[in-house]
C-alpha positions in Angstrom: -0.1 -0.2 -0.2 2.6 2.5 0.7 4.5 2.1 -2.8 1.0 2.0 -4.4 1.0 5.8 -2.5 3.8 6.5 -3.4 3.6 5.9 -7.2 0.0 8.0 -7.0 1.5 11.2 -5.3 4.3 11.0 -8.3 1.1 10.9 -10.5 -0.2 13.4 -9.1 2.2 15.9 -8.6 3.4 15.6 -12.2 0.1 14.8 -14.3 -2.1 16.5 -12.2 -5.4 15.5 -12.8 -7.2 17.7 -10.5 -6.4 20.7 -12.1 -7.7 19.0 -15.3 -11.1 17.9 -14.1 -13.5 19.7 -12.4 -15.1 16.9 -10.2 -12.0 16.6 -8.1 -10.8 19.9 -8.8 -11.4 21.3 -4.8 -10.2 17.9 -3.4 -6.9 17.9 -1.5 -6.1 14.5 -3.4 -2.5 14.9 -2.6 -2.9 15.9 1.0 -5.4 12.9 1.6 -3.0 10.5 -0.7 0.3 11.8 2.0 -1.9 10.9 5.0 -2.6 7.3 3.5 0.8 7.1 2.7 1.9 7.8 5.8 -0.5 5.4 8.1 0.8 2.5 5.1 4.6 3.4 6.0 4.0 3.2 9.9 1.9 0.2 10.0 4.6 -1.4 7.7 5.7 -4.8 9.3 8.8 -3.7 11.9 6.9 -0.5 12.6 8.8 2.7 12.2 11.7 3.4 14.1 15.0 6.0 14.2 17.6 4.1 12.4 14.9 3.2 9.8 13.7 7.1 9.6 17.2 8.3 9.2 19.2 5.3 8.1 21.7 6.7 5.1 23.4 10.3 4.7 20.6 11.6 2.5 17.9 11.2 5.4 20.0 13.1 7.7 20.7 16.6 5.1 16.7 16.4 4.3 16.1 16.6 8.0 19.0 18.9 8.6 17.0 21.0 5.8 13.5 20.7 6.9 14.6 21.6 10.6 16.4 25.0 9.5 13.8 26.1 7.7 11.5 25.9 10.9 14.1 27.5 13.2 14.8 30.9 11.3 11.0 31.3 10.4 9.5 33.4 12.5 5.9 31.7 12.8 7.4 28.2 13.8 4.2 26.4 14.2 2.9 27.2 10.5 6.2 26.1 9.2 6.7 23.2 10.8 2.9 22.1 9.4 4.1 23.1 6.1 8.0 21.3 6.4 6.3 18.2 7.5 4.8 17.9 4.5 8.3 18.0 2.5 10.1 15.2 5.3 6.8 13.1 4.8 6.7 12.8 0.7 10.5 12.2 1.5 10.3 9.4 3.9 7.1 7.8 2.1 9.3 7.3 -1.2 12.4 6.2 0.4 10.7 3.7 2.7 8.3 2.2 0.0 11.1 1.5 -2.1 12.3 -1.9 -0.9 13.2 -3.7 -3.6 14.8 -3.2 -7.0 12.0 -4.1 -8.9 10.0 -1.6 -7.0 12.7 1.2 -7.7 12.4 -0.1 -11.2 8.7 0.2 -11.7 9.1 4.0 -9.5 11.3 5.1 -12.4 8.9 4.1 -15.1 6.4 5.7 -13.4 8.6 9.1 -13.0 9.6 9.1 -17.0 5.8 7.9 -17.9 4.2 11.2 -16.0 6.5 13.3 -17.6 5.6 11.5 -20.9 1.8 12.6 -20.1 2.5 15.9 -19.1 4.7 16.5 -23.0 1.5 14.9 -24.2 -1.1 17.1 -22.3 0.8 20.0 -23.1 1.5 19.4 -26.8 -2.0 18.7 -27.6 -2.6 22.5 -27.6 -0.3 22.5 -31.0 -1.7 19.6 -32.6 -4.8 21.2 -32.6 -7.0 19.0 -29.7 -6.7 20.7 -26.2 -6.9 18.3 -23.8 -6.5 20.8 -21.0 -8.6 23.1 -21.3 -7.6 26.6 -21.3 -4.1 25.9 -22.2 -4.3 27.6 -26.2 -5.4 30.5 -24.3 -2.4 30.6 -22.0 0.1 29.9 -24.8 -1.3 32.8 -27.2 -0.6 35.2 -23.9 2.3 34.4 -24.0 3.3 35.0 -27.2 2.8 31.1 -29.0 4.7 29.9 -26.5 3.7 26.4 -25.2 2.2 26.4 -22.0 -0.1 23.6 -20.2 -3.1 24.8 -17.5 -2.1 23.3 -14.5 -1.2 25.0 -11.0 2.7 24.6 -11.8 3.1 24.7 -15.2 1.1 28.1 -16.0 4.0 29.5 -17.7 6.1 28.4 -20.7 9.7 27.8 -18.7 8.1 25.6 -15.5 6.6 23.2 -18.4 9.8 22.9 -20.6 12.1 22.6 -16.8 9.3 19.8 -15.9 9.5 18.3 -19.2 13.3 18.1 -19.4 14.1 16.0 -17.2 12.7 13.2 -19.3 14.8 13.8 -22.3 18.6 12.6 -20.5 16.8 10.4 -18.0 14.7 8.6 -21.0 17.9 8.4 -23.0 19.8 6.6 -20.0 16.7 4.1 -19.2 15.6 3.4 -22.5 18.2 4.2 -24.9 21.6 3.4 -23.4 20.9 0.2 -21.4 19.1 -1.7 -24.4 15.3 -1.8 -22.8 12.9 -4.3 -24.3 10.6 -1.4 -24.5 13.2 1.0 -26.4 10.7 2.1 -29.3 8.4 3.5 -26.9 11.3 5.4 -25.3 12.0 6.7 -28.0 9.0 8.1 -28.6 8.9 9.7 -25.2 12.1 11.3 -25.7 10.8 12.3 -29.1 7.6 14.1 -27.6 9.6 15.6 -24.5 12.0 17.3 -27.5 9.2 18.4 -29.0 7.4 20.0 -26.3 10.7 21.7 -25.2 11.0 23.5 -28.6 7.5 24.7 -28.4 8.0 26.2 -24.9 10.8 28.1 -26.4 12.9 28.3 -22.7 16.3 29.2 -23.3 16.7 28.4 -19.6 15.6 24.6 -20.0 17.9 24.3 -23.5 20.8 25.2 -21.2 19.5 22.8 -18.6 19.1 19.4 -20.7 22.4 20.5 -22.8 24.2 20.2 -19.3 22.2 16.9 -18.0 23.0 15.6 -21.5 26.7 16.4 -21.3 27.1 15.2 -17.7 24.9 12.2 -18.8 27.4 10.8 -20.9 30.7 12.0 -18.9 29.0 9.0 -15.9 31.0 6.4 -15.3 33.6 6.8 -18.5 37.1 6.6 -18.9 39.0 9.7 -18.3 40.1 10.1 -22.4 36.1 9.5 -23.4 35.0 12.1 -21.1 37.9 14.8 -22.6 36.4 14.0 -26.1 32.6 14.5 -25.1 33.8 17.9 -23.7 35.8 19.1 -26.6 32.9 18.0 -29.0 30.6 19.1 -26.5 31.9 22.8 -26.3 32.8 22.8 -30.4 29.1 21.7 -31.6 27.1 21.6 -28.7 27.2 25.7 -28.4 26.9 25.5 -32.4 23.6 23.4 -31.9 22.5 25.7 -28.6 22.7 28.7 -30.7 20.5 27.2 -33.5 17.3 26.8 -31.0 14.7 29.2 -30.9 15.2 32.6 -28.7 18.9 31.5 -28.4 20.1 34.6 -30.1 19.0 37.0 -27.5 21.2 35.2 -24.8 22.7 38.7 -23.4 22.1 41.2 -20.9 20.4 43.4 -23.0 17.5 40.7 -23.3 14.8 42.0 -21.3 14.1 38.8 -19.5 17.6 38.5 -18.3 17.4 42.2 -16.7 14.9 41.1 -14.7 16.9 38.1 -13.3 19.5 40.1 -12.4 17.7 42.8 -10.7 15.6 40.2 -8.4 19.0 38.3 -8.1 20.7 41.1 -6.8 18.1 42.0 -4.5 17.8 38.5 -3.2 21.7 38.8 -2.7 21.4 42.1 -0.9 19.0 40.5 1.3 20.8 37.7 2.3 23.5 39.5 3.4 21.6 42.3 5.1 20.2 38.9 6.7 22.0 35.9 6.8 19.9 33.2 8.5 17.6 34.6 6.1 14.3 35.9 6.1 12.0 32.7 6.4 10.4 30.2 4.3 8.7 32.1 1.6 9.6 35.2 2.7 11.5 37.0 -0.1 9.6 38.8 -2.3 11.6 40.5 -5.7 10.3 43.5 -7.3 11.3 45.8 -10.5 9.9 49.3 -10.6 7.7 50.3 -13.6 7.4 54.1 -14.4 4.7 55.1 -15.8 5.3 58.9 -17.3 1.5 60.0 -17.5 1.0 59.6 -13.9 4.9 60.9 -12.9 4.7 57.7 -10.6 6.7 54.5 -10.1 5.4 51.3 -9.4 7.1 48.3 -8.0 5.6 45.4 -9.5 6.1 42.1 -7.8 8.7 39.4 -9.9 9.3 35.5 -9.5 12.6 34.9 -8.2 13.8 32.8 -11.2 16.0 30.8 -9.3 15.8 27.9 -6.8 19.7 28.8 -5.4 18.9 32.7 -5.0 15.2 31.8 -3.5 16.7 29.8 -0.6 19.6 31.9 -0.3 17.3 35.1 0.8 14.8 32.5 2.6 16.8 30.8 4.6 20.3 32.2 4.4 23.6 31.0 3.8 23.3 27.6 6.0 19.4 26.9 4.0 21.2 27.6 0.7 24.0 25.0 2.0 21.3 22.5 3.0 19.7 22.5 -0.5 22.6 22.3 -2.6 23.9 19.9 0.2 21.3 17.2 -1.4 22.4 17.6 -4.6 26.2 16.5 -3.6 24.7 14.3 -1.6 22.6 12.2 -4.5 26.2 12.6 -6.7 28.2 11.1 -4.0 25.7 8.1 -3.7 25.2 7.7 -7.3 29.0 8.3 -8.5 30.6 6.4 -5.9 27.9 3.1 -5.9 29.8 0.3 -7.3 27.4 -2.0 -9.5 28.1 -4.5 -12.1 28.2 -2.8 -16.2 24.6 -3.2 -18.0 22.8 -4.5 -14.4 19.8 -3.6 -13.1 21.4 -1.4 -10.4 23.5 0.2 -13.1 20.4 1.0 -15.1 18.7 2.5 -12.1 21.8 4.7 -11.1 22.3 6.1 -14.4 19.2 7.3 -14.9 18.4 8.7 -11.3 21.9 10.2 -12.3 20.3 12.0 -15.4 17.5 13.3 -13.5 19.2 14.4 -10.6 21.9 16.8 -12.4 19.1 18.2 -15.2 17.1 19.2 -11.9 20.2 20.4 -10.4 20.6 22.9 -13.5 17.0 23.7 -13.9 17.7 24.9 -10.3 19.5 28.1 -11.5 17.1 29.2 -13.9 13.6 28.8 -12.5 12.1 29.0 -9.0 11.4 24.9 -8.3 12.5 26.0 -4.4 10.0 23.8 -1.8 8.4 21.8 -4.8 7.7 18.4 -4.2 9.7 17.2 -7.3 13.1 18.0 -5.2 11.9 15.5 -2.0 10.4 13.2 -4.5 14.0 12.7 -6.0 15.4 12.7 -2.3 13.1 9.9 -1.5 14.2 8.1 -4.7 18.0 8.5 -4.1 17.3 7.2 0.0 15.8 4.5 -1.5 18.6 3.8 -3.8 21.3 3.7 -1.3 19.2 1.9 1.4 19.7 -0.9 -1.6 23.1 -1.3 -0.6 22.5 -1.5 3.3 23.9 -5.2 4.9 20.5 -7.2 5.2 18.6 -4.8 2.5 16.2 -7.8 1.9 12.8 -5.9 2.9 10.9 -6.7 6.4 7.8 -6.9 4.1 9.3 -10.4 2.5 10.9 -11.9 5.3 8.0 -11.4 7.3 5.8 -13.3 4.6 7.9 -15.7 4.4 8.2 -16.4 8.2 4.2 -16.0 8.4 3.7 -18.0 5.3 6.1 -21.5 6.9 4.0 -21.0 9.9 0.9 -21.2 8.5 1.3 -24.1 6.4 3.0 -26.1 9.6 -0.3 -25.2 10.9 -2.0 -26.7 8.2 -0.7 -29.8 7.3 -0.3 -31.3 10.2 -1.3 -35.3 10.3 -2.9 -37.2 12.8 -0.4 -39.1 15.3 0.4 -42.3 14.2 -1.8 -45.2 15.8 -1.0 -48.8 16.9 -1.5 -50.1 13.5 0.8 -48.6 12.1 3.9 -50.2 10.9 6.2 -48.4 13.2 6.2 -45.1 14.9 9.5 -44.2 13.2 7.7 -45.3 9.8 4.8 -42.4 10.5 7.0 -39.6 11.5 9.2 -40.3 8.3 6.1 -40.0 6.2 5.2 -37.5 8.1 8.3 -35.1 7.4 8.4 -35.9 3.9 5.1 -34.6 3.1 5.8 -31.3 5.1 8.8 -30.9 3.1 6.8 -31.4 -0.1 4.2 -29.1 1.0 6.2 -26.7 3.0 9.4 -26.6 1.2 7.8 -25.7 -2.2 6.5 -22.3 -0.9 9.9 -21.8 0.8 11.5 -22.5 -2.4 9.5 -19.8 -4.6 10.0 -16.9 -1.6 13.8 -17.6 -1.8 13.7 -17.8 -5.5 12.0 -14.5 -5.2 14.5 -12.9 -3.0 17.5 -14.4 -5.3 15.5 -12.7 -8.4 15.5 -9.4 -6.7 19.2 -10.0 -5.3 20.6 -10.7 -8.7 20.8 -6.7 -9.4 24.3 -6.2 -9.7 24.7 -3.9 -6.7 28.6 -4.3 -5.2 28.7 -1.7 -2.8 28.1 1.8 -1.5 31.0 2.7 1.1 29.2 5.9 2.7 27.1 5.5 5.5 27.1 8.4 7.5 28.1 12.5 6.8 31.8 13.6 8.1 33.7 16.5 8.2 35.1 16.3 4.0 31.2 16.3 3.3 30.8 19.0 5.2 33.8 20.8 3.5 32.6 20.0 0.4 29.5 21.1 0.8 30.6 24.7 2.0 33.0 24.1 -1.1 29.7 23.9 -2.8 28.4 26.8 -1.5 30.9 29.0 -2.1 31.0 28.1 -5.9 27.2 28.7 -6.1 27.8 32.5 -4.2 30.0 32.7 -6.9 28.4 31.9 -10.1 25.2 33.9 -8.3 27.4 37.0 -8.0 28.9 37.0 -11.6 25.1 36.3 -13.5 24.0 39.0 -11.4 26.5 41.3 -12.6 27.6 40.4 -16.0 25.7 37.6 -17.3 27.6 34.8 -19.2 27.0 34.9 -22.8 28.1 31.9 -25.3 
């Protein structure tokens, strides 16, 4: 039940039927699904304990992130309620992924939801509008494709949402020789078509970065150098040929708006190093109306998750937000898996999702959105498969209960005096019991062996250390450097 809730949460977040169908538009479907997932998780065999909730470093990073958000926000109670939702999304996902088979299904669901999202969006372009109001929004944004749902009501948000399907789809369906390769090619092509129609410059850059790092993942050094050289030469030329990429300069109105709000956010963070609190920062741009001889200040989106976290949660909050990406990258890079195994296939695909979202967070405000915590839960579930005795508690309980039930059901009557000998009767009794009970035990053992045949070898990172904190601090300084650079002199290719 917990796994079903985790997959449904993924579907409800990306596809959002509650925003499409009026009959459920007023129902808090995601909230009730989350409650159901929490109940199913708590009622797991073996229950919930501290060692279960905080089994791997990514769990501690997410916990520290949530605790810091509560600490720096003045309204502690209201913030705690909201942060509990974030933590619940993470834990329900992490604890539901108890087998490699579940991880495989979950990745299929993730990419399938992105494919459905792309199909809903491009239906407007193809002439049959599946989501009412999308065509009107597309016209408002000068024919840049838009989807009329709560999260994707502008072209940039839609493009960054769908973009993860391209690198991850290539890794999951094409690079691993999947039997669903044709379907994967169609999904990737659909995502490319959707992103091109949005004409989102930030999504193009995020996709290019995601594809580049995907092809560098677990490759020999000589191959990485070749990919970098080819990417720099041919990749930049290909990027410039995409829609609206010829206006990628600080003279562009959209980039100017980003530079203004990023400067405001940096000033706010420097003035209040702990931040102004969860969702507390609001950027603005001055608009001068000459006829009225007045200047109005129009609110503007932050256009950057790193920037938003720095202004809202200060230096520590920004370090923890980026630290989750670091933790995920360390898990996926250091995990030792057999080539072309199921574990390696999942490892590479999750890495593609991770790096694409990390790049997107530079140019789109995805702060406090659930896909971040769904990703951290997926990373935690992946890491937990490498822990000792990683066989799920449910499987062990099922085997034990089934054996006890079969023993109770197949009890034979005690031998009577007419039997040849008591020893022969006992021998016959043991043969019958073994022939029936042994079959079920063997099936369960085979099922667990099948899940253990995944190719996972080892992952030697079980706790946060001083080195991790130093690397996270270095990552913070890197983010601040590029933040300052993009705020003052936007980089032009």
